[in-house]
Every structure is written in C-alpha cells, then in structure tokens.
Backbone as CSV, one residue per row, in Angstrom:
resi,resn,N_x,N_y,N_z,CA_x,CA_y,CA_z,C_x,C_y,C_z
1,MET,-91.171,-97.319,-148.909,-90.370,-98.401,-148.381,-90.821,-98.831,-146.993
2,GLU,-91.733,-98.128,-146.381,-92.104,-98.439,-145.007,-92.833,-99.776,-144.865
3,ASN,-93.432,-100.301,-145.909,-94.127,-101.587,-145.849,-93.284,-102.734,-146.374
4,TYR,-92.004,-102.490,-146.615,-91.127,-103.521,-147.163,-90.935,-104.645,-146.157
5,ARG,-91.082,-105.878,-146.641,-90.835,-107.058,-145.812,-89.962,-108.025,-146.577
6,CYS,-89.056,-108.631,-145.891,-88.170,-109.603,-146.509,-88.962,-110.875,-146.812
7,PRO,-88.909,-111.388,-148.040,-89.653,-112.608,-148.368,-89.167,-113.826,-147.589
8,LEU,-87.935,-113.805,-147.119,-87.436,-114.935,-146.342,-88.087,-115.014,-144.966
9,GLY,-88.552,-113.900,-144.472,-89.188,-113.875,-143.152,-90.405,-114.773,-143.077
10,THR,-91.210,-114.790,-144.117,-92.398,-115.638,-144.101,-92.042,-117.097,-144.358
11,ALA,-90.991,-117.339,-145.103,-90.588,-118.714,-145.400,-89.937,-119.386,-144.205
12,ALA,-89.241,-118.615,-143.397,-88.502,-119.174,-142.265,-89.404,-119.503,-141.090
13,GLY,-90.544,-118.881,-140.986,-91.420,-119.122,-139.846,-91.027,-118.256,-138.658
14,GLN,-91.661,-118.533,-137.522,-91.415,-117.743,-136.328,-90.133,-118.155,-135.632
15,SER,-89.445,-117.186,-135.059,-88.244,-117.473,-134.282,-88.641,-118.031,-132.924
16,PRO,-87.793,-118.895,-132.365,-88.102,-119.413,-131.033,-88.066,-118.290,-130.009
17,LYS,-88.934,-118.388,-129.002,-89.044,-117.344,-127.996,-87.997,-117.479,-126.894
18,ASN,-87.502,-118.697,-126.691,-86.527,-118.913,-125.627,-85.673,-120.145,-125.950
19,GLU,-84.730,-120.442,-125.085,-83.811,-121.554,-125.320,-84.536,-122.902,-125.331
20,GLU,-85.584,-123.031,-124.532,-86.361,-124.284,-124.505,-87.013,-124.553,-125.865
21,GLU,-87.592,-123.517,-126.464,-88.191,-123.676,-127.796,-87.129,-123.992,-128.840
22,MET,-85.957,-123.364,-128.703,-84.863,-123.639,-129.637,-84.441,-125.094,-129.542
23,GLU,-84.352,-125.621,-128.338,-83.980,-127.018,-128.142,-85.025,-127.950,-128.758
24,LEU,-86.293,-127.607,-128.626,-87.357,-128.413,-129.238,-87.249,-128.402,-130.767
25,MET,-86.872,-127.249,-131.329,-86.683,-127.168,-132.777,-85.505,-128.033,-133.215
26,ARG,-84.433,-128.035,-132.435,-83.270,-128.865,-132.757,-83.644,-130.342,-132.726
27,ARG,-84.393,-130.738,-131.710,-84.824,-132.138,-131.604,-85.687,-132.545,-132.788
28,ALA,-86.610,-131.670,-133.158,-87.499,-131.969,-134.289,-86.713,-132.067,-135.595
29,ALA,-85.736,-131.179,-135.784,-84.911,-131.222,-137.000,-84.159,-132.541,-137.077
30,TRP,-83.641,-132.996,-135.963,-82.913,-134.263,-135.941,-83.863,-135.427,-136.212
31,ALA,-85.010,-135.439,-135.531,-85.955,-136.547,-135.664,-86.572,-136.635,-137.056
32,LYS,-86.911,-135.491,-137.632,-87.628,-135.488,-138.907,-86.713,-135.450,-140.129
33,GLN,-85.563,-134.775,-140.019,-84.735,-134.547,-141.202,-83.317,-135.082,-141.070
34,GLY,-82.933,-135.533,-139.886,-81.569,-135.996,-139.680,-80.558,-134.860,-139.669
35,VAL,-81.016,-133.665,-139.325,-80.156,-132.487,-139.281,-79.703,-132.255,-137.843
36,LEU,-78.398,-132.157,-137.660,-77.834,-131.920,-136.335,-77.387,-130.472,-136.225
37,ASN,-77.847,-129.796,-135.203,-77.486,-128.408,-134.944,-76.886,-128.361,-133.548
38,VAL,-75.562,-128.304,-133.491,-74.892,-128.312,-132.187,-73.725,-127.332,-132.206
39,ALA,-73.553,-126.630,-131.109,-72.421,-125.710,-130.971,-71.261,-126.462,-130.328
40,PRO,-70.050,-126.241,-130.816,-68.900,-126.906,-130.197,-68.730,-126.533,-128.725
41,SER,-69.336,-125.454,-128.309,-69.240,-125.028,-126.907,-70.325,-125.632,-126.013
42,ASP,-71.179,-126.483,-126.566,-72.275,-127.088,-125.792,-71.707,-127.837,-124.583
43,SER,-72.148,-127.472,-123.402,-71.612,-128.043,-122.157,-71.925,-129.528,-121.978
44,ARG,-72.849,-130.050,-122.765,-73.187,-131.478,-122.663,-72.180,-132.364,-123.380
45,LEU,-71.288,-131.750,-124.173,-70.283,-132.505,-124.921,-68.979,-132.581,-124.134
46,THR,-68.286,-133.699,-124.293,-66.953,-133.828,-123.716,-65.963,-133.095,-124.615
47,TRP,-64.750,-132.893,-124.143,-63.749,-132.204,-124.949,-63.499,-132.913,-126.286
48,PRO,-63.317,-134.255,-126.305,-63.108,-134.912,-127.605,-64.306,-134.747,-128.549
49,GLU,-65.512,-134.760,-128.013,-66.703,-134.572,-128.850,-66.737,-133.160,-129.438
50,LYS,-66.374,-132.161,-128.625,-66.331,-130.779,-129.107,-65.314,-130.634,-130.237
51,GLU,-64.160,-131.250,-130.071,-63.130,-131.191,-131.100,-63.581,-131.890,-132.378
52,PHE,-64.279,-133.008,-132.232,-64.779,-133.745,-133.389,-65.795,-132.906,-134.168
53,VAL,-66.711,-132.258,-133.462,-67.698,-131.388,-134.105,-66.982,-130.261,-134.847
54,LYS,-65.991,-129.668,-134.204,-65.228,-128.583,-134.816,-64.509,-129.062,-136.074
55,GLN,-63.915,-130.242,-136.030,-63.200,-130.789,-137.183,-64.145,-131.040,-138.360
56,ILE,-65.316,-131.579,-138.075,-66.299,-131.823,-139.137,-66.721,-130.503,-139.776
57,ALA,-67.027,-129.515,-138.937,-67.461,-128.212,-139.450,-66.377,-127.578,-140.311
58,GLU,-65.131,-127.651,-139.857,-64.038,-127.058,-140.629,-63.806,-127.796,-141.944
59,LYS,-64.006,-129.087,-141.937,-63.849,-129.859,-143.171,-64.923,-129.467,-144.191
60,LEU,-66.143,-129.296,-143.712,-67.254,-128.976,-144.606,-67.309,-127.504,-145.001
61,TYR,-66.993,-126.617,-144.059,-67.242,-125.192,-144.271,-66.011,-124.299,-144.160
62,GLY,-64.866,-124.852,-143.782,-63.653,-124.049,-143.651,-63.481,-123.494,-142.248
63,GLN,-62.365,-122.800,-142.078,-62.046,-122.213,-140.774,-63.078,-121.162,-140.386
64,ARG,-63.392,-121.119,-139.109,-64.324,-120.130,-138.577,-63.546,-118.885,-138.168
65,LYS,-64.082,-117.724,-138.484,-63.466,-116.472,-138.070,-63.731,-116.288,-136.582
66,GLU,-62.694,-115.926,-135.862,-62.833,-115.715,-134.419,-63.594,-114.418,-134.158
67,CYS,-64.517,-114.473,-133.239,-65.303,-113.311,-132.862,-64.538,-112.516,-131.805
68,THR,-64.444,-111.219,-131.988,-63.774,-110.363,-131.013,-64.776,-109.627,-130.136
69,CYS,-66.024,-110.071,-130.169,-67.083,-109.364,-129.459,-67.242,-109.819,-128.004
70,GLU,-66.553,-110.838,-127.576,-66.739,-111.332,-126.205,-65.813,-110.689,-125.239
C-alpha cells in the first residue's frame, strides 16, 4: 500500500502555493468557464452582497453546518 495514490490527485492538478495563486485560479475559472468561487466572508463584499451569496448557496446546496473549530 505504500505506493498507493489517489487517482483524483492527478486529475485535479497542482494545488496553489499561496493566496495570490488561488486568486489567479479564481479569475481564470470565471473568465474561461463562468464559474464563481467566492466566500461569503470575503472582505471585498458589502454586507448585502455577502447575504446574497449566502442565500444563493443555501438555495442550491442547503444550510451550511457551522464550524466549531474557530
């Protein structure tokens, strides 16, 4: 089992090394595929925008479980 590798690892590609690379991936996803990846806690959003994002996510995916790790 020591050489076992998850097949999804090769399909997903490399993980971003830092937040700047992650932001570039988000921009590319939006530009090329129309996919929006945004956290409701993003400081660039106003309160109404954060609530709107949260409402859309809950409509599509249901209530989010609260994390007790913070």
